[in-house]
PyMOL Python script that loads the backbone (N, CA, C, O; Angstrom):
from pymol import cmd

cmd.read_pdbstr("""\
ATOM      1  N   MET A   1       1.115   1.119  16.459  1.00  0.00           N
ATOM      2  CA  MET A   1       2.138   0.859  16.724  1.00  0.00           C
ATOM      3  C   MET A   1       3.790   0.850  16.469  1.00  0.00           C
ATOM      4  O   MET A   1       3.906   0.563  15.277  1.00  0.00           O
ATOM      5  N   LYS A   2       4.996   1.015  16.989  1.00  0.00           N
ATOM      6  CA  LYS A   2       5.820   1.020  16.161  1.00  0.00           C
ATOM      7  C   LYS A   2       6.855   0.020  16.946  1.00  0.00           C
ATOM      8  O   LYS A   2       6.992   0.048  18.169  1.00  0.00           O
ATOM      9  N   ILE A   3       7.595  -0.907  16.035  1.00  0.00           N
ATOM     10  CA  ILE A   3       7.865  -1.910  16.247  1.00  0.00           C
ATOM     11  C   ILE A   3       8.983  -2.157  15.813  1.00  0.00           C
ATOM     12  O   ILE A   3       9.059  -2.811  14.773  1.00  0.00           O
ATOM     13  N   ASP A   4      10.434  -1.615  16.618  1.00  0.00           N
ATOM     14  CA  ASP A   4      11.737  -1.828  16.228  1.00  0.00           C
ATOM     15  C   ASP A   4      13.199  -2.495  16.141  1.00  0.00           C
ATOM     16  O   ASP A   4      13.858  -2.623  17.173  1.00  0.00           O
ATOM     17  N   HIS A   5      13.645  -2.873  15.028  1.00  0.00           N
ATOM     18  CA  HIS A   5      14.524  -3.762  14.294  1.00  0.00           C
ATOM     19  C   HIS A   5      15.480  -3.407  13.586  1.00  0.00           C
ATOM     20  O   HIS A   5      15.470  -2.929  12.452  1.00  0.00           O
ATOM     21  N   PRO A   6      16.843  -3.790  14.683  1.00  0.00           N
ATOM     22  CA  PRO A   6      18.043  -3.526  14.342  1.00  0.00           C
ATOM     23  C   PRO A   6      18.416  -2.391  12.859  1.00  0.00           C
ATOM     24  O   PRO A   6      19.274  -1.532  12.656  1.00  0.00           O
ATOM     25  N   ARG A   7      17.193  -2.988  11.999  1.00  0.00           N
ATOM     26  CA  ARG A   7      17.489  -2.749  10.157  1.00  0.00           C
ATOM     27  C   ARG A   7      16.439  -2.403   9.422  1.00  0.00           C
ATOM     28  O   ARG A   7      16.475  -1.972   8.270  1.00  0.00           O
ATOM     29  N   VAL A   8      15.009  -2.691  10.430  1.00  0.00           N
ATOM     30  CA  VAL A   8      13.215  -2.317   9.580  1.00  0.00           C
ATOM     31  C   VAL A   8      12.853  -1.211  11.150  1.00  0.00           C
ATOM     32  O   VAL A   8      13.052  -1.355  12.356  1.00  0.00           O
ATOM     33  N   THR A   9      12.219  -0.090  10.252  1.00  0.00           N
ATOM     34  CA  THR A   9      10.880   0.284  11.111  1.00  0.00           C
ATOM     35  C   THR A   9      10.141  -0.357  11.099  1.00  0.00           C
ATOM     36  O   THR A   9      10.461  -1.051  10.134  1.00  0.00           O
ATOM     37  N   PHE A  10       8.718  -0.984  11.681  1.00  0.00           N
ATOM     38  CA  PHE A  10       7.763  -1.141  11.322  1.00  0.00           C
ATOM     39  C   PHE A  10       6.576  -0.158  12.398  1.00  0.00           C
ATOM     40  O   PHE A  10       6.678  -0.214  13.623  1.00  0.00           O
ATOM     41  N   PHE A  11       5.682   0.552  11.825  1.00  0.00           N
ATOM     42  CA  PHE A  11       4.938   1.004  12.019  1.00  0.00           C
ATOM     43  C   PHE A  11       3.438   0.632  11.728  1.00  0.00           C
ATOM     44  O   PHE A  11       3.353   0.494  10.508  1.00  0.00           O
ATOM     45  N   GLU A  12       1.878   0.347  12.489  1.00  0.00           N
ATOM     46  CA  GLU A  12       1.169  -0.035  12.533  1.00  0.00           C
ATOM     47  C   GLU A  12      -0.317   1.656  12.522  1.00  0.00           C
ATOM     48  O   GLU A  12      -0.440   2.409  13.488  1.00  0.00           O
ATOM     49  N   GLY A  13      -1.064   1.768  11.356  1.00  0.00           N
ATOM     50  CA  GLY A  13      -1.768   2.492  10.273  1.00  0.00           C
ATOM     51  C   GLY A  13      -2.677   2.051   9.731  1.00  0.00           C
ATOM     52  O   GLY A  13      -3.163   0.920   9.722  1.00  0.00           O
ATOM     53  N   SER A  14      -3.047   3.357   9.042  1.00  0.00           N
ATOM     54  CA  SER A  14      -3.378   3.246   7.864  1.00  0.00           C
ATOM     55  C   SER A  14      -2.893   4.160   6.655  1.00  0.00           C
ATOM     56  O   SER A  14      -2.551   5.327   6.843  1.00  0.00           O
ATOM     57  N   ILE A  15      -2.885   3.564   5.415  1.00  0.00           N
ATOM     58  CA  ILE A  15      -2.314   4.072   4.576  1.00  0.00           C
ATOM     59  C   ILE A  15      -3.639   4.994   3.856  1.00  0.00           C
ATOM     60  O   ILE A  15      -3.783   5.086   2.637  1.00  0.00           O
ATOM     61  N   THR A  16      -4.421   5.549   4.724  1.00  0.00           N
ATOM     62  CA  THR A  16      -5.410   6.427   3.896  1.00  0.00           C
ATOM     63  C   THR A  16      -5.231   7.767   4.628  1.00  0.00           C
ATOM     64  O   THR A  16      -5.659   8.856   4.245  1.00  0.00           O
ATOM     65  N   ASP A  17      -4.578   7.528   5.663  1.00  0.00           N
ATOM     66  CA  ASP A  17      -4.025   8.524   7.129  1.00  0.00           C
ATOM     67  C   ASP A  17      -2.505   9.196   5.926  1.00  0.00           C
ATOM     68  O   ASP A  17      -1.391   8.699   5.756  1.00  0.00           O
ATOM     69  N   LEU A  18      -2.924  10.046   5.513  1.00  0.00           N
ATOM     70  CA  LEU A  18      -1.690  11.212   4.893  1.00  0.00           C
ATOM     71  C   LEU A  18      -1.047  12.004   5.758  1.00  0.00           C
ATOM     72  O   LEU A  18       0.116  12.317   5.500  1.00  0.00           O
ATOM     73  N   ASP A  19      -1.498  12.342   6.606  1.00  0.00           N
ATOM     74  CA  ASP A  19      -0.620  12.927   8.001  1.00  0.00           C
ATOM     75  C   ASP A  19       0.089  11.829   8.407  1.00  0.00           C
ATOM     76  O   ASP A  19       1.178  11.770   7.837  1.00  0.00           O
ATOM     77  N   LEU A  20      -0.129  10.876   9.230  1.00  0.00           N
ATOM     78  CA  LEU A  20       0.805   9.945   9.441  1.00  0.00           C
ATOM     79  C   LEU A  20       2.064   9.096   8.468  1.00  0.00           C
ATOM     80  O   LEU A  20       3.226   8.843   8.787  1.00  0.00           O
ATOM     81  N   LEU A  21       1.472   8.849   7.442  1.00  0.00           N
ATOM     82  CA  LEU A  21       2.561   8.635   6.403  1.00  0.00           C
ATOM     83  C   LEU A  21       3.364  10.411   6.454  1.00  0.00           C
ATOM     84  O   LEU A  21       4.381   9.754   6.676  1.00  0.00           O
ATOM     85  N   MET A  22       3.611  11.197   6.457  1.00  0.00           N
ATOM     86  CA  MET A  22       4.335  12.281   5.847  1.00  0.00           C
ATOM     87  C   MET A  22       4.530  12.859   7.397  1.00  0.00           C
ATOM     88  O   MET A  22       4.814  14.035   7.624  1.00  0.00           O
ATOM     89  N   GLU A  23       4.315  11.746   8.535  1.00  0.00           N
ATOM     90  CA  GLU A  23       5.045  12.039   9.462  1.00  0.00           C
ATOM     91  C   GLU A  23       5.958  10.972  10.305  1.00  0.00           C
ATOM     92  O   GLU A  23       6.776  11.218  11.192  1.00  0.00           O
ATOM     93  N   VAL A  24       5.426   9.264   9.556  1.00  0.00           N
ATOM     94  CA  VAL A  24       6.440   8.104   9.292  1.00  0.00           C
ATOM     95  C   VAL A  24       8.174   8.613   8.008  1.00  0.00           C
ATOM     96  O   VAL A  24       9.367   8.665   8.308  1.00  0.00           O
ATOM     97  N   PHE A  25       7.666   8.803   7.043  1.00  0.00           N
ATOM     98  CA  PHE A  25       8.344   8.652   6.300  1.00  0.00           C
ATOM     99  C   PHE A  25       9.971   8.705   6.127  1.00  0.00           C
ATOM    100  O   PHE A  25      10.880   7.937   5.814  1.00  0.00           O
ATOM    101  N   PRO A  26       9.695  10.822   6.735  1.00  0.00           N
ATOM    102  CA  PRO A  26      10.527  11.329   6.405  1.00  0.00           C
ATOM    103  C   PRO A  26      12.145  10.365   6.561  1.00  0.00           C
ATOM    104  O   PRO A  26      11.982   9.465   7.385  1.00  0.00           O
ATOM    105  N   GLY A  27      13.062  10.368   6.186  1.00  0.00           N
ATOM    106  CA  GLY A  27      14.513   9.774   6.646  1.00  0.00           C
ATOM    107  C   GLY A  27      15.143   7.707   6.179  1.00  0.00           C
ATOM    108  O   GLY A  27      16.163   7.018   6.187  1.00  0.00           O
ATOM    109  N   ALA A  28      13.184   7.572   5.746  1.00  0.00           N
ATOM    110  CA  ALA A  28      13.280   6.479   4.909  1.00  0.00           C
ATOM    111  C   ALA A  28      14.168   6.212   3.695  1.00  0.00           C
ATOM    112  O   ALA A  28      14.376   7.001   2.773  1.00  0.00           O
ATOM    113  N   ASP A  29      14.742   4.769   3.860  1.00  0.00           N
ATOM    114  CA  ASP A  29      15.393   4.150   3.056  1.00  0.00           C
ATOM    115  C   ASP A  29      14.632   4.378   1.937  1.00  0.00           C
ATOM    116  O   ASP A  29      14.772   5.188   1.021  1.00  0.00           O
ATOM    117  N   GLY A  30      13.401   3.130   2.259  1.00  0.00           N
ATOM    118  CA  GLY A  30      11.982   2.871   0.989  1.00  0.00           C
ATOM    119  C   GLY A  30      11.095   1.952   1.787  1.00  0.00           C
ATOM    120  O   GLY A  30      11.194   1.406   2.886  1.00  0.00           O
ATOM    121  N   ILE A  31       9.991   1.990   0.619  1.00  0.00           N
ATOM    122  CA  ILE A  31       8.718   1.648   1.743  1.00  0.00           C
ATOM    123  C   ILE A  31       8.479   0.871   1.476  1.00  0.00           C
ATOM    124  O   ILE A  31       8.146   1.127   0.319  1.00  0.00           O
ATOM    125  N   PHE A  32       8.313  -0.215   1.617  1.00  0.00           N
ATOM    126  CA  PHE A  32       7.422  -1.304   1.156  1.00  0.00           C
ATOM    127  C   PHE A  32       5.577  -1.607   1.824  1.00  0.00           C
ATOM    128  O   PHE A  32       4.941  -2.139   2.733  1.00  0.00           O
ATOM    129  N   HIS A  33       5.442  -0.788   0.537  1.00  0.00           N
ATOM    130  CA  HIS A  33       3.578  -0.966   0.571  1.00  0.00           C
ATOM    131  C   HIS A  33       2.989  -2.288   0.708  1.00  0.00           C
ATOM    132  O   HIS A  33       2.790  -2.854  -0.367  1.00  0.00           O
ATOM    133  N   GLN A  34       2.782  -2.685   1.364  1.00  0.00           N
ATOM    134  CA  GLN A  34       1.939  -4.505   1.812  1.00  0.00           C
ATOM    135  C   GLN A  34       0.282  -3.938   1.884  1.00  0.00           C
ATOM    136  O   GLN A  34      -0.558  -4.838   1.863  1.00  0.00           O
ATOM    137  N   ALA A  35      -0.223  -2.540   1.964  1.00  0.00           N
ATOM    138  CA  ALA A  35      -1.250  -2.751   2.338  1.00  0.00           C
ATOM    139  C   ALA A  35      -2.689  -2.664   1.520  1.00  0.00           C
ATOM    140  O   ALA A  35      -2.830  -1.669   0.809  1.00  0.00           O
ATOM    141  N   ALA A  36      -3.291  -3.203   1.545  1.00  0.00           N
ATOM    142  CA  ALA A  36      -4.646  -3.514   0.368  1.00  0.00           C
ATOM    143  C   ALA A  36      -5.801  -4.527   0.959  1.00  0.00           C
ATOM    144  O   ALA A  36      -5.566  -5.569   1.571  1.00  0.00           O
ATOM    145  N   ILE A  37      -7.029  -4.024   0.661  1.00  0.00           N
ATOM    146  CA  ILE A  37      -8.116  -4.754   0.340  1.00  0.00           C
ATOM    147  C   ILE A  37      -8.619  -6.150  -0.530  1.00  0.00           C
ATOM    148  O   ILE A  37      -9.452  -6.206  -1.435  1.00  0.00           O
ATOM    149  N   PRO A  38      -7.781  -7.286   0.096  1.00  0.00           N
ATOM    150  CA  PRO A  38      -7.882  -7.537  -0.909  1.00  0.00           C
ATOM    151  C   PRO A  38      -9.405  -8.909  -1.334  1.00  0.00           C
ATOM    152  O   PRO A  38     -10.009  -9.368  -0.365  1.00  0.00           O
ATOM    153  N   SER A  39      -9.696  -9.243  -2.361  1.00  0.00           N
ATOM    154  CA  SER A  39     -10.270  -9.726  -2.593  1.00  0.00           C
ATOM    155  C   SER A  39     -11.121  -9.786  -3.134  1.00  0.00           C
ATOM    156  O   SER A  39     -12.142  -9.482  -2.517  1.00  0.00           O
ATOM    157  N   VAL A  40     -11.316 -10.300  -4.950  1.00  0.00           N
ATOM    158  CA  VAL A  40     -12.632  -9.617  -6.194  1.00  0.00           C
ATOM    159  C   VAL A  40     -13.905  -9.509  -5.871  1.00  0.00           C
ATOM    160  O   VAL A  40     -14.671  -8.628  -6.261  1.00  0.00           O
ATOM    161  N   SER A  41     -14.211 -10.617  -4.981  1.00  0.00           N
ATOM    162  CA  SER A  41     -15.770 -10.063  -4.344  1.00  0.00           C
ATOM    163  C   SER A  41     -15.957  -9.633  -3.701  1.00  0.00           C
ATOM    164  O   SER A  41     -17.115  -9.231  -3.586  1.00  0.00           O
ATOM    165  N   ARG A  42     -14.808  -9.284  -2.534  1.00  0.00           N
ATOM    166  CA  ARG A  42     -14.824  -8.136  -1.497  1.00  0.00           C
ATOM    167  C   ARG A  42     -15.234  -6.816  -2.598  1.00  0.00           C
ATOM    168  O   ARG A  42     -16.347  -6.316  -2.763  1.00  0.00           O
ATOM    169  N   SER A  43     -14.105  -6.504  -3.179  1.00  0.00           N
ATOM    170  CA  SER A  43     -13.999  -5.178  -3.943  1.00  0.00           C
ATOM    171  C   SER A  43     -15.549  -5.009  -4.603  1.00  0.00           C
ATOM    172  O   SER A  43     -16.103  -3.913  -4.518  1.00  0.00           O
ATOM    173  N   VAL A  44     -16.163  -6.050  -5.209  1.00  0.00           N
ATOM    174  CA  VAL A  44     -17.512  -6.223  -5.301  1.00  0.00           C
ATOM    175  C   VAL A  44     -18.895  -5.940  -4.687  1.00  0.00           C
ATOM    176  O   VAL A  44     -19.846  -5.367  -5.219  1.00  0.00           O
ATOM    177  N   LYS A  45     -18.816  -6.376  -3.659  1.00  0.00           N
ATOM    178  CA  LYS A  45     -19.382  -6.387  -2.545  1.00  0.00           C
ATOM    179  C   LYS A  45     -19.973  -4.618  -2.095  1.00  0.00           C
ATOM    180  O   LYS A  45     -21.100  -4.140  -1.958  1.00  0.00           O
ATOM    181  N   ASP A  46     -18.474  -3.996  -1.962  1.00  0.00           N
ATOM    182  CA  ASP A  46     -18.106  -3.001  -1.176  1.00  0.00           C
ATOM    183  C   ASP A  46     -17.533  -2.224  -1.915  1.00  0.00           C
ATOM    184  O   ASP A  46     -16.931  -1.530  -1.097  1.00  0.00           O
ATOM    185  N   PRO A  47     -17.209  -1.718  -3.194  1.00  0.00           N
ATOM    186  CA  PRO A  47     -16.662  -1.016  -3.557  1.00  0.00           C
ATOM    187  C   PRO A  47     -16.137   0.214  -3.599  1.00  0.00           C
ATOM    188  O   PRO A  47     -15.250   0.411  -4.430  1.00  0.00           O
ATOM    189  N   LEU A  48     -16.431   0.975  -2.990  1.00  0.00           N
ATOM    190  CA  LEU A  48     -15.259   2.480  -2.002  1.00  0.00           C
ATOM    191  C   LEU A  48     -15.216   2.344  -1.417  1.00  0.00           C
ATOM    192  O   LEU A  48     -15.344   3.438  -0.867  1.00  0.00           O
ATOM    193  N   ALA A  49     -14.950   0.879   0.082  1.00  0.00           N
ATOM    194  CA  ALA A  49     -13.740   0.953   0.269  1.00  0.00           C
ATOM    195  C   ALA A  49     -12.779   0.425   0.032  1.00  0.00           C
ATOM    196  O   ALA A  49     -11.725   0.644   0.629  1.00  0.00           O
ATOM    197  N   SER A  50     -12.981  -0.718  -1.264  1.00  0.00           N
ATOM    198  CA  SER A  50     -11.762  -1.469  -2.142  1.00  0.00           C
ATOM    199  C   SER A  50     -11.001  -0.219  -2.592  1.00  0.00           C
ATOM    200  O   SER A  50      -9.770  -0.245  -2.597  1.00  0.00           O
ATOM    201  N   ASN A  51     -11.865   1.186  -3.079  1.00  0.00           N
ATOM    202  CA  ASN A  51     -11.741   1.983  -3.685  1.00  0.00           C
ATOM    203  C   ASN A  51     -10.182   2.806  -2.469  1.00  0.00           C
ATOM    204  O   ASN A  51      -8.961   2.956  -2.492  1.00  0.00           O
ATOM    205  N   GLU A  52     -11.609   3.153  -1.419  1.00  0.00           N
ATOM    206  CA  GLU A  52     -10.226   3.614  -0.359  1.00  0.00           C
ATOM    207  C   GLU A  52      -9.023   3.566  -0.195  1.00  0.00           C
ATOM    208  O   GLU A  52      -8.107   4.365  -0.002  1.00  0.00           O
ATOM    209  N   ALA A  53      -9.203   2.112  -0.337  1.00  0.00           N
ATOM    210  CA  ALA A  53      -7.671   1.342   0.874  1.00  0.00           C
ATOM    211  C   ALA A  53      -6.816   1.541  -0.370  1.00  0.00           C
ATOM    212  O   ALA A  53      -5.956   2.412  -0.509  1.00  0.00           O
ATOM    213  N   ASN A  54      -7.356   0.130  -1.715  1.00  0.00           N
ATOM    214  CA  ASN A  54      -6.088  -0.427  -2.452  1.00  0.00           C
ATOM    215  C   ASN A  54      -5.733   1.062  -3.515  1.00  0.00           C
ATOM    216  O   ASN A  54      -4.611   1.058  -4.021  1.00  0.00           O
ATOM    217  N   VAL A  55      -6.710   2.360  -3.857  1.00  0.00           N
ATOM    218  CA  VAL A  55      -6.429   2.791  -4.841  1.00  0.00           C
ATOM    219  C   VAL A  55      -5.802   4.308  -3.985  1.00  0.00           C
ATOM    220  O   VAL A  55      -4.755   4.674  -3.451  1.00  0.00           O
ATOM    221  N   THR A  56      -6.861   4.730  -4.196  1.00  0.00           N
ATOM    222  CA  THR A  56      -6.548   6.430  -2.938  1.00  0.00           C
ATOM    223  C   THR A  56      -5.611   5.814  -1.387  1.00  0.00           C
ATOM    224  O   THR A  56      -5.809   6.572  -0.437  1.00  0.00           O
ATOM    225  N   GLY A  57      -5.073   5.119  -1.193  1.00  0.00           N
ATOM    226  CA  GLY A  57      -4.230   4.513  -0.191  1.00  0.00           C
ATOM    227  C   GLY A  57      -2.929   4.671  -0.587  1.00  0.00           C
ATOM    228  O   GLY A  57      -1.993   5.410  -0.283  1.00  0.00           O
ATOM    229  N   THR A  58      -3.156   3.655  -1.447  1.00  0.00           N
ATOM    230  CA  THR A  58      -1.830   3.517  -2.961  1.00  0.00           C
ATOM    231  C   THR A  58      -1.028   5.112  -3.240  1.00  0.00           C
ATOM    232  O   THR A  58       0.104   5.488  -2.935  1.00  0.00           O
ATOM    233  N   VAL A  59      -2.092   5.777  -3.906  1.00  0.00           N
ATOM    234  CA  VAL A  59      -2.032   7.161  -4.277  1.00  0.00           C
ATOM    235  C   VAL A  59      -1.028   8.397  -2.863  1.00  0.00           C
ATOM    236  O   VAL A  59      -0.337   9.413  -2.940  1.00  0.00           O
ATOM    237  N   LYS A  60      -1.526   7.503  -1.753  1.00  0.00           N
ATOM    238  CA  LYS A  60      -0.857   8.889  -0.770  1.00  0.00           C
ATOM    239  C   LYS A  60       0.346   7.691  -0.786  1.00  0.00           C
ATOM    240  O   LYS A  60       1.279   7.739  -1.588  1.00  0.00           O
ATOM    241  N   VAL A  61       0.251   7.042  -0.184  1.00  0.00           N
ATOM    242  CA  VAL A  61       1.450   6.304  -0.040  1.00  0.00           C
ATOM    243  C   VAL A  61       2.484   7.154  -1.039  1.00  0.00           C
ATOM    244  O   VAL A  61       3.398   7.835  -0.574  1.00  0.00           O
ATOM    245  N   LEU A  62       2.202   7.018  -2.600  1.00  0.00           N
ATOM    246  CA  LEU A  62       3.382   7.828  -3.541  1.00  0.00           C
ATOM    247  C   LEU A  62       3.355   9.374  -3.329  1.00  0.00           C
ATOM    248  O   LEU A  62       4.019  10.090  -4.079  1.00  0.00           O
ATOM    249  N   VAL A  63       2.700   9.835  -2.454  1.00  0.00           N
ATOM    250  CA  VAL A  63       2.668  11.225  -2.661  1.00  0.00           C
ATOM    251  C   VAL A  63       3.320  11.411  -1.485  1.00  0.00           C
ATOM    252  O   VAL A  63       4.297  12.146  -1.628  1.00  0.00           O
ATOM    253  N   ALA A  64       3.131  10.978  -0.248  1.00  0.00           N
ATOM    254  CA  ALA A  64       4.228  10.758   0.791  1.00  0.00           C
ATOM    255  C   ALA A  64       5.110  11.013   1.023  1.00  0.00           C
ATOM    256  O   ALA A  64       5.535  11.980   1.654  1.00  0.00           O
ATOM    257  N   ALA A  65       5.910   9.638   0.244  1.00  0.00           N
ATOM    258  CA  ALA A  65       7.652   9.570  -0.332  1.00  0.00           C
ATOM    259  C   ALA A  65       8.033  10.117  -1.571  1.00  0.00           C
ATOM    260  O   ALA A  65       9.188   9.715  -1.716  1.00  0.00           O
ATOM    261  N   LYS A  66       7.698  10.882  -2.666  1.00  0.00           N
ATOM    262  CA  LYS A  66       7.595  11.851  -2.872  1.00  0.00           C
ATOM    263  C   LYS A  66       8.188  13.316  -2.427  1.00  0.00           C
ATOM    264  O   LYS A  66       9.086  14.093  -2.748  1.00  0.00           O
ATOM    265  N   ASP A  67       7.198  13.207  -1.557  1.00  0.00           N
ATOM    266  CA  ASP A  67       7.577  14.735  -0.242  1.00  0.00           C
ATOM    267  C   ASP A  67       8.293  14.296   0.980  1.00  0.00           C
ATOM    268  O   ASP A  67       8.692  15.152   1.770  1.00  0.00           O
ATOM    269  N   CYS A  68       8.409  13.547   1.113  1.00  0.00           N
ATOM    270  CA  CYS A  68       9.277  13.269   1.975  1.00  0.00           C
ATOM    271  C   CYS A  68      10.605  13.049   1.773  1.00  0.00           C
ATOM    272  O   CYS A  68      11.553  13.305   2.516  1.00  0.00           O
ATOM    273  N   GLY A  69      10.566  12.285   0.118  1.00  0.00           N
ATOM    274  CA  GLY A  69      12.408  12.557   0.036  1.00  0.00           C
ATOM    275  C   GLY A  69      12.721  11.137  -0.480  1.00  0.00           C
ATOM    276  O   GLY A  69      13.779  10.950  -1.080  1.00  0.00           O
ATOM    277  N   VAL A  70      11.364   9.564  -0.160  1.00  0.00           N
ATOM    278  CA  VAL A  70      11.883   8.337   0.165  1.00  0.00           C
ATOM    279  C   VAL A  70      12.315   8.096  -1.450  1.00  0.00           C
ATOM    280  O   VAL A  70      11.868   8.649  -2.455  1.00  0.00           O
ATOM    281  N   PRO A  71      13.380   7.032  -1.308  1.00  0.00           N
ATOM    282  CA  PRO A  71      14.455   7.146  -3.146  1.00  0.00           C
ATOM    283  C   PRO A  71      13.138   5.694  -3.565  1.00  0.00           C
ATOM    284  O   PRO A  71      13.063   5.538  -4.784  1.00  0.00           O
ATOM    285  N   ALA A  72      12.481   5.018  -2.994  1.00  0.00           N
ATOM    286  CA  ALA A  72      12.138   3.519  -3.878  1.00  0.00           C
ATOM    287  C   ALA A  72      10.655   3.515  -2.985  1.00  0.00           C
ATOM    288  O   ALA A  72      10.332   4.299  -2.093  1.00  0.00           O
ATOM    289  N   VAL A  73      10.032   2.592  -3.429  1.00  0.00           N
ATOM    290  CA  VAL A  73       8.586   2.543  -3.699  1.00  0.00           C
ATOM    291  C   VAL A  73       8.225   1.526  -3.778  1.00  0.00           C
ATOM    292  O   VAL A  73       7.582   1.382  -4.818  1.00  0.00           O
ATOM    293  N   VAL A  74       8.323   0.204  -2.896  1.00  0.00           N
ATOM    294  CA  VAL A  74       7.719  -1.570  -3.802  1.00  0.00           C
ATOM    295  C   VAL A  74       5.826  -1.980  -2.689  1.00  0.00           C
ATOM    296  O   VAL A  74       5.267  -2.122  -1.602  1.00  0.00           O
ATOM    297  N   ALA A  75       5.768  -1.965  -3.629  1.00  0.00           N
ATOM    298  CA  ALA A  75       3.742  -2.011  -3.701  1.00  0.00           C
ATOM    299  C   ALA A  75       3.815  -4.091  -4.197  1.00  0.00           C
ATOM    300  O   ALA A  75       4.574  -4.886  -4.751  1.00  0.00           O
ATOM    301  N   ALA A  76       2.562  -4.061  -3.565  1.00  0.00           N
ATOM    302  CA  ALA A  76       2.439  -6.200  -3.277  1.00  0.00           C
ATOM    303  C   ALA A  76       1.308  -5.789  -4.840  1.00  0.00           C
ATOM    304  O   ALA A  76       1.172  -4.710  -5.417  1.00  0.00           O
ATOM    305  N   SER A  77       0.857  -6.737  -5.042  1.00  0.00           N
ATOM    306  CA  SER A  77      -0.253  -6.655  -5.786  1.00  0.00           C
ATOM    307  C   SER A  77      -0.501  -8.374  -5.976  1.00  0.00           C
ATOM    308  O   SER A  77      -0.158  -8.979  -4.960  1.00  0.00           O
ATOM    309  N   SER A  78      -0.973  -9.172  -6.963  1.00  0.00           N
ATOM    310  CA  SER A  78      -2.012 -10.273  -6.561  1.00  0.00           C
ATOM    311  C   SER A  78      -2.229 -10.368  -7.884  1.00  0.00           C
ATOM    312  O   SER A  78      -2.342  -9.333  -8.540  1.00  0.00           O
ATOM    313  N   SER A  79      -2.349 -11.981  -8.661  1.00  0.00           N
ATOM    314  CA  SER A  79      -2.764 -12.416  -9.646  1.00  0.00           C
ATOM    315  C   SER A  79      -4.193 -11.988  -9.732  1.00  0.00           C
ATOM    316  O   SER A  79      -4.747 -12.326 -10.778  1.00  0.00           O
ATOM    317  N   SER A  80      -4.866 -11.368  -8.935  1.00  0.00           N
ATOM    318  CA  SER A  80      -6.393 -11.197  -9.055  1.00  0.00           C
ATOM    319  C   SER A  80      -6.659  -9.942 -10.417  1.00  0.00           C
ATOM    320  O   SER A  80      -7.639  -9.693 -11.118  1.00  0.00           O
ATOM    321  N   VAL A  81      -4.807  -9.168 -10.319  1.00  0.00           N
ATOM    322  CA  VAL A  81      -5.107  -8.347 -11.945  1.00  0.00           C
ATOM    323  C   VAL A  81      -5.083  -8.932 -12.950  1.00  0.00           C
ATOM    324  O   VAL A  81      -5.187  -8.009 -13.757  1.00  0.00           O
ATOM    325  N   TYR A  82      -5.002 -10.066 -13.668  1.00  0.00           N
ATOM    326  CA  TYR A  82      -4.539 -10.411 -14.280  1.00  0.00           C
ATOM    327  C   TYR A  82      -6.071 -11.412 -14.957  1.00  0.00           C
ATOM    328  O   TYR A  82      -6.075 -12.315 -15.794  1.00  0.00           O
ATOM    329  N   GLY A  83      -7.305 -10.752 -14.139  1.00  0.00           N
ATOM    330  CA  GLY A  83      -8.173 -11.642 -14.059  1.00  0.00           C
ATOM    331  C   GLY A  83      -8.784 -13.066 -14.458  1.00  0.00           C
ATOM    332  O   GLY A  83      -8.051 -14.049 -14.568  1.00  0.00           O
ATOM    333  N   ASP A  84      -9.422 -13.093 -14.556  1.00  0.00           N
ATOM    334  CA  ASP A  84      -9.635 -15.096 -14.773  1.00  0.00           C
ATOM    335  C   ASP A  84      -9.847 -15.453 -16.410  1.00  0.00           C
ATOM    336  O   ASP A  84     -10.893 -15.789 -16.965  1.00  0.00           O
ATOM    337  N   THR A  85      -8.701 -15.295 -16.911  1.00  0.00           N
ATOM    338  CA  THR A  85      -8.212 -15.354 -18.194  1.00  0.00           C
ATOM    339  C   THR A  85      -7.571 -17.032 -19.248  1.00  0.00           C
ATOM    340  O   THR A  85      -6.365 -17.262 -19.344  1.00  0.00           O
ATOM    341  N   PRO A  86      -8.370 -17.727 -19.732  1.00  0.00           N
ATOM    342  CA  PRO A  86      -8.037 -18.356 -19.848  1.00  0.00           C
ATOM    343  C   PRO A  86      -6.421 -19.028 -20.417  1.00  0.00           C
ATOM    344  O   PRO A  86      -5.711 -19.931 -19.974  1.00  0.00           O
ATOM    345  N   VAL A  87      -6.281 -18.061 -21.635  1.00  0.00           N
ATOM    346  CA  VAL A  87      -4.929 -17.130 -22.175  1.00  0.00           C
ATOM    347  C   VAL A  87      -3.579 -17.361 -20.479  1.00  0.00           C
ATOM    348  O   VAL A  87      -2.879 -18.331 -20.768  1.00  0.00           O
ATOM    349  N   LEU A  88      -3.337 -17.051 -19.693  1.00  0.00           N
ATOM    350  CA  LEU A  88      -2.741 -17.207 -18.504  1.00  0.00           C
ATOM    351  C   LEU A  88      -2.190 -18.491 -17.414  1.00  0.00           C
ATOM    352  O   LEU A  88      -1.268 -18.774 -16.649  1.00  0.00           O
ATOM    353  N   SER A  89      -3.931 -19.196 -18.156  1.00  0.00           N
ATOM    354  CA  SER A  89      -4.086 -20.058 -17.152  1.00  0.00           C
ATOM    355  C   SER A  89      -2.994 -21.421 -17.074  1.00  0.00           C
ATOM    356  O   SER A  89      -2.192 -20.528 -17.348  1.00  0.00           O
ATOM    357  N   GLY A  90      -2.546 -22.124 -17.017  1.00  0.00           N
ATOM    358  CA  GLY A  90      -2.111 -23.523 -16.693  1.00  0.00           C
ATOM    359  C   GLY A  90      -0.542 -23.690 -17.780  1.00  0.00           C
ATOM    360  O   GLY A  90       0.104 -24.738 -17.775  1.00  0.00           O
TER     361      GLY A  90
END
""", "prot")
cmd.dss("prot")
cmd.show_as("cartoon", "prot")
cmd.util.cbc("prot")
cmd.orient("prot")
């Protein structure tokens, strides 16, 4: 699905689909990469699916952006990257 806005174009698809990324990235001023499978417990329950989306998918976004000449990629993250450490709490 493609949604047009005067200044932004949204595409719905999978970041693991390199052909799709190579089709939609050319001419982009930047990419806002917000895709991921959230939840530490999900990643423990199904590590292969989490890795495919979160790691492989992100690498495919970066490769496609580079190959298509996209000048910037902004990636989202979460506090889960810090783990459960008392040093960063409170």
